[in-house]
C-alpha positions as CSV (number, residue, x, y, z in Angstrom):
1,M,-23.8,-11.8,-16.9
2,A,-26.6,-10.4,-14.7
3,L,-27.0,-13.8,-12.9
4,R,-23.3,-13.9,-12.4
5,R,-23.2,-10.5,-10.8
6,I,-26.1,-11.4,-8.5
7,A,-24.3,-14.6,-7.5
8,Y,-21.1,-12.7,-6.8
9,R,-22.9,-10.1,-4.7
10,Y,-24.6,-12.8,-2.7
11,Y,-21.2,-14.6,-2.2
12,E,-19.6,-11.3,-1.2
13,R,-22.3,-10.7,1.5
14,R,-21.9,-14.2,2.8
15,L,-18.1,-13.8,3.1
16,A,-18.3,-10.4,4.7
17,N,-21.0,-11.4,7.2
18,A,-18.9,-14.4,8.2
19,L,-15.8,-12.4,9.0
20,P,-15.1,-12.0,12.7
21,S,-14.4,-8.3,13.1
22,E,-12.2,-8.9,16.2
23,N,-9.8,-11.0,14.1
24,L,-9.4,-8.7,11.1
25,P,-6.0,-7.3,10.4
26,R,-5.3,-3.8,11.6
27,H,-3.0,-3.0,8.7
28,V,-3.2,-4.4,5.2
29,G,-0.5,-4.0,2.6
30,V,-1.3,-4.4,-1.0
31,I,1.1,-4.9,-3.9
32,L,-0.6,-3.7,-7.0
33,D,0.9,-6.0,-9.5
34,G,0.0,-7.0,-13.1
35,H,-0.9,-3.7,-14.9
36,R,1.2,-4.4,-17.9
37,R,0.1,-8.0,-18.4
38,F,-3.5,-6.9,-18.0
39,A,-2.9,-4.3,-20.7
40,R,-1.5,-6.9,-23.1
41,E,-4.4,-9.2,-22.5
42,Q,-7.4,-6.9,-21.9
43,T,-6.8,-3.5,-23.3
44,N,-4.9,-4.2,-26.6
45,G,-1.7,-3.1,-25.1
46,E,-3.0,0.3,-24.0
47,Y,-1.1,0.9,-20.8
48,R,-2.9,4.1,-19.8
49,A,-6.3,2.3,-20.0
50,S,-4.9,-0.5,-17.7
51,Y,-3.4,2.1,-15.3
52,E,-6.7,4.0,-15.1
53,I,-8.6,0.8,-14.3
54,G,-6.0,-0.1,-11.7
55,M,-6.2,3.3,-9.9
56,A,-10.0,3.2,-9.9
57,K,-9.7,-0.2,-8.4
58,L,-7.4,1.2,-5.7
59,E,-10.1,3.7,-4.8
60,E,-12.6,0.8,-4.6
61,L,-10.3,-1.1,-2.4
62,L,-10.1,1.8,0.1
63,E,-13.9,1.9,0.1
64,W,-14.1,-1.8,0.8
65,C,-11.5,-1.6,3.6
66,S,-13.3,1.4,5.1
67,D,-16.6,-0.5,5.1
68,L,-15.0,-3.5,6.7
69,G,-13.3,-1.5,9.5
70,I,-9.7,-2.0,8.4
71,K,-7.7,0.6,10.3
72,A,-4.7,1.1,8.0
73,V,-3.9,0.3,4.3
74,T,-0.6,0.7,2.5
75,A,-0.8,0.4,-1.3
76,W,2.4,0.0,-3.3
77,V,1.8,1.7,-6.5
78,L,5.3,2.2,-7.8
79,S,8.7,0.8,-6.8
80,T,12.1,2.3,-7.4
81,E,12.9,-0.6,-9.7
82,N,9.9,0.4,-11.8
83,L,11.8,3.5,-12.9
84,R,13.9,1.3,-15.2
85,R,10.9,0.6,-17.4
86,P,10.6,2.3,-20.9
87,V,9.3,5.8,-21.0
88,A,6.4,4.6,-23.1
89,E,5.2,2.6,-20.1
90,L,6.1,5.1,-17.3
91,D,4.9,8.4,-18.7
92,P,1.2,7.4,-18.9
93,Y,1.4,5.9,-15.5
94,F,2.8,9.1,-14.0
95,D,-0.1,11.0,-15.6
96,V,-2.6,8.6,-14.1
97,L,-1.0,8.8,-10.7
98,V,-1.2,12.6,-10.8
99,E,-5.0,12.2,-11.5
100,L,-5.3,9.7,-8.6
101,F,-3.7,12.2,-6.2
102,Q,-6.0,14.9,-7.4
103,R,-9.0,12.7,-6.5
104,L,-7.8,11.3,-3.2
105,P,-8.5,14.3,-1.0
106,Q,-12.2,14.1,-1.9
107,L,-12.3,10.4,-1.2
108,A,-10.4,11.0,2.1
109,K,-13.1,13.4,3.1
110,R,-15.9,11.0,2.3
111,L,-14.3,8.0,4.0
112,N,-12.5,10.0,6.8
113,F,-9.0,8.7,6.3
114,S,-5.6,10.2,6.8
115,L,-3.1,10.2,3.9
116,S,0.6,9.8,3.8
117,V,3.1,9.0,1.0
118,S,6.2,6.9,1.5
119,G,9.2,6.6,-0.8
120,S,12.0,8.4,-2.7
121,I,9.6,10.7,-4.4
122,D,12.4,13.2,-5.3
123,L,13.3,10.7,-8.1
124,L,9.9,11.3,-9.8
125,P,8.7,14.0,-12.3
126,P,8.0,17.3,-10.6
127,S,4.3,17.2,-11.6
128,L,3.8,13.9,-9.7
129,V,5.8,15.1,-6.7
130,L,3.7,18.2,-6.5
131,A,0.4,16.3,-6.9
132,A,1.4,13.9,-4.1
133,K,2.4,16.6,-1.7
134,H,-0.6,18.7,-2.5
135,A,-2.9,15.7,-1.8
136,V,-1.3,15.1,1.6
137,D,-1.6,18.8,2.4
138,R,-5.2,19.0,1.3
139,V,-6.2,16.0,3.5
140,G,-4.2,17.6,6.3
141,Q,-4.3,16.4,9.9
142,V,-7.5,14.3,10.2
143,C,-9.0,14.3,13.7
144,A,-9.8,10.7,14.7
145,P,-9.5,9.2,11.2
146,S,-11.4,5.9,10.7
147,M,-8.5,4.7,8.5
148,D,-4.9,5.6,7.7
149,V,-3.9,5.3,4.1
150,N,-0.3,5.2,3.0
151,I,0.7,5.3,-0.6
152,A,4.1,3.6,-1.3
153,L,5.3,5.7,-4.2
154,C,8.8,5.1,-5.7
155,Y,9.3,2.9,-2.7
156,G,12.1,0.4,-2.1
157,G,12.3,-1.7,1.1
158,R,16.0,-1.7,1.3
159,Q,16.3,2.0,0.7
160,E,13.8,2.6,3.5
161,V,16.0,0.7,6.0
162,V,19.0,2.6,4.8
163,D,17.2,6.0,5.2
164,A,16.0,5.0,8.6
165,C,19.6,4.2,9.7
166,R,20.8,7.5,8.4
167,S,18.0,9.4,10.1
168,L,18.6,7.6,13.4
169,I,22.3,8.4,13.3
170,T,21.6,12.0,12.5
171,D,19.2,12.2,15.5
172,L,21.7,10.6,17.8
173,L,24.4,12.9,16.8
174,A,22.1,15.9,17.3
175,A,21.2,14.6,20.7
176,G,24.9,14.7,21.7
177,V,25.8,11.0,21.4
178,A,29.5,10.7,20.7
179,P,30.6,9.0,17.4
180,D,32.3,6.2,19.4
181,D,29.0,5.5,21.2
182,L,26.8,5.4,18.1
183,A,26.9,1.6,17.5
184,G,25.7,0.9,21.1
185,S,22.9,3.4,20.8
186,I,21.3,1.9,17.7
187,D,18.4,-0.5,18.5
188,A,15.3,-1.8,16.9
189,G,13.0,0.7,18.5
190,G,15.1,3.6,17.2
191,L,15.2,2.2,13.7
192,A,11.4,1.6,13.7
193,S,10.7,5.1,14.8
194,N,12.6,6.4,11.8
195,L,10.8,4.4,9.1
196,Y,8.8,6.3,6.5
197,A,5.4,5.8,8.1
198,A,6.5,5.1,11.6
199,E,3.2,6.1,13.1
200,L,1.4,3.1,11.4
201,P,1.3,-0.3,13.1
202,D,3.2,-3.2,11.6
203,I,1.7,-5.0,8.6
204,D,-0.6,-7.9,9.5
205,L,-1.6,-9.0,6.0
206,V,0.2,-8.6,2.7
207,I,-1.8,-9.2,-0.5
208,R,0.0,-9.4,-3.8
209,T,-1.9,-9.8,-7.1
210,S,-1.1,-11.4,-10.5
211,G,0.0,-14.7,-9.1
212,E,3.5,-13.7,-8.1
213,A,4.6,-15.2,-4.8
214,R,7.3,-12.8,-3.6
215,L,7.6,-9.5,-1.6
216,S,10.0,-7.7,-3.9
217,G,11.2,-5.7,-0.9
218,F,7.8,-4.5,0.2
219,L,7.9,-3.2,3.8
220,L,10.6,-5.6,4.8
221,W,10.8,-4.4,8.4
222,Q,7.1,-3.9,9.0
223,S,6.1,-7.3,7.5
224,A,8.4,-9.4,9.7
225,F,5.4,-11.2,11.2
226,A,2.8,-10.6,8.5
227,E,0.7,-13.2,6.9
228,F,0.7,-13.4,3.1
229,A,-2.0,-13.8,0.4
230,F,-0.8,-14.3,-3.2
231,V,-3.8,-14.1,-5.5
232,D,-4.1,-14.8,-9.2
233,P,-6.0,-11.8,-10.7
234,Y,-4.0,-8.9,-12.2
235,W,-4.5,-5.8,-10.1
236,P,-7.0,-4.1,-12.4
237,A,-9.1,-7.3,-12.3
238,F,-9.0,-7.6,-8.5
239,R,-12.4,-8.0,-7.0
240,K,-14.0,-7.5,-3.6
241,V,-14.4,-11.2,-3.3
242,D,-10.7,-11.6,-3.7
243,L,-10.1,-9.3,-0.7
244,L,-12.8,-11.0,1.3
245,R,-11.3,-14.5,0.7
246,A,-7.8,-13.2,1.7
247,L,-9.4,-11.7,4.9
248,R,-11.3,-14.9,5.6
249,D,-8.1,-17.0,5.3
250,F,-6.3,-14.5,7.6
251,T,-8.9,-14.8,10.3
252,R,-8.6,-18.6,10.2
253,R,-4.8,-18.7,10.7
254,E,-3.2,-19.2,14.1
255,R,-0.6,-16.4,14.1
256,R,2.8,-17.1,15.5
257,F,5.3,-14.4,16.2
258,G,8.4,-16.4,16.3
259,A,10.5,-18.6,14.0
């Protein structure tokens, strides 16, 4: 095991040193998939243990991205569809997410990142809503952050587009646009400015773990021209080398912003 760790560290350094910093993605989106399967295979079905490992891994990911100079990270930790799962699976996850948000302000201070939360959080237990809002408040307005971190919590891509449309229409009406003129006043720029985290740049690279090759509605608007990396490890088993490989492959691609 010791030799294996040494070999991985050497390989990680080689990958990291070979990355052209000028070609790295500005904004990386990560779909944290595979907690339940990891629990069944690695933690004797103990969901909480799997969730705890996964959220510790998220904190590691933020450190890795900070060290590499990635400017923005969006991590999808919970979808609206996840709320259909049994209480026995959800309740321990809610508790672990509360603990994550309690730790994030200290990590934000150390790594100098801003923090935002995107999603329909009003659907979540009050304790989790309070923890998320409190974390964002504690981080506050970071002056010249080295990285922007967005946590997609109870997030659904279709709902985000619907909410953006509603918000844009409300703004247009408030600005005095007549109802008959609304359709002609709706454009891509207006919708984009009303997305949950409108201040962040579009996604350049989406990484999904657990071998699943689909977006499941993740940042549908923002990922229109993104590159995708579907990796095999379950999220709690995700390694720095997996991130570095995804970044290496991204830097080797010739990006095209058309059909």
